[in-house]
Phi, psi and omega in degrees: 000129180300142178289157182299325179299319178294319181294321178299322178295326177292321176297322175297323176296319177298320179295319176301313181296319179297333178274000178094008180265103183292349178296340177296339179296332183293343181281346186260126177272112182252019173288176177302317180294318180295321177297316180294317181295333182295339179283354170296344176302328179297320179297322178296333184266355181303319176301321179290321177301316180295316179299314179298321180295319179294317179295323177295320178297317179297317179293324182295312185284347172291330184264320186216127175295143184225063185293337183280348183232121181287165181299318183297317180296316180299313181297320178298315179297321179294324176295318178299318179300317182292320177294320178295324178299319177301314181296319180301316181298316180294317180298315179294323177300316180293312183297311182284334174297318176296318182295327182267006178080026181261021185309314181296343184257004184294320179300306178298327178298314181293315180299315180292321179297319180297305184288329180289338180292333186297303181295328180296313181294321179291325178294318180294315183286326185270341183237306187292311183298316176300322178295317179297324179294320181290330183263008183292138179182186183252353183280168180296319180298318179297318179297318180294321178296315179299315180296321181297315180294321179294320179298315179296317182296331179272321186293320183296309177300321180296320178296317179295320177298318179299318180293321178295317177297323179299317180286319186282316189259315185068207178077184183294147182297324182297326181289315177296318180296318178296318178299311182295318181297316181293319178299314181293314183296313181294320179296313181296321178297315180295318180296315181296319179298315179293321179300316180292319181294330177274354180071034182258353178288133183281119183277077179296139180291000000 
C-alpha cells in the first residue's frame, strides 16, 4: 500500500496539472504496476465509505422504518453501492474515452481519477456533510443553504477536473465538455439505478 507521503505528492501533481503545469504528469506511474497500485486509493477511502453508509442508514430510518432489514445488511449494501459507483465512473471514463479518441490517455485518466477521488471524498465527508447536518431543517433558508453548499461542493471538483482535462487532453472545449458530460450523466444514471434496486434511496414524503 502506498505511503501517505507518496499519495500527498500525487495530490500535489494533480494540483500542478489543474494549474496548467504539465510537469505534474511526471509524478504519476502509468505502467501496469502503477495502474494496479492506484486502486489502493479505494483502501484509503474505506473509512469514508463506512461513515457514509452509517449516516445514510441514520437518515433512512428517520424517514422510514425498515424492520425487515438489519443495520449491518443496510450498511453492507451501502458500501457495495459506493464501490460500484467508483467502478461505474472508471468504466464510463474508459468507454467514452475510447469513443472520443482518448485511448492513449486512458491510463493517466484512470490513475488520476483513482488518486484524485480520495481528497474529494474526504472533503465532502469531513466538511460538506457536517455543514449540511448543522443547517438541516424544513425552512426555506435551510433549503437554500443546503443547496448552496451542494452547488459549491460539486462545482469545485468539476472545475478542477475541467482544468486537468484541459492540460491532459487539450483540443476543442466542446469535445472535452461532451466527454465530461457523458461520463457524469452515464455514471449518475447507473448509480441511481443501482441505488433504487438495492432499496437505498430515501423515500422522502
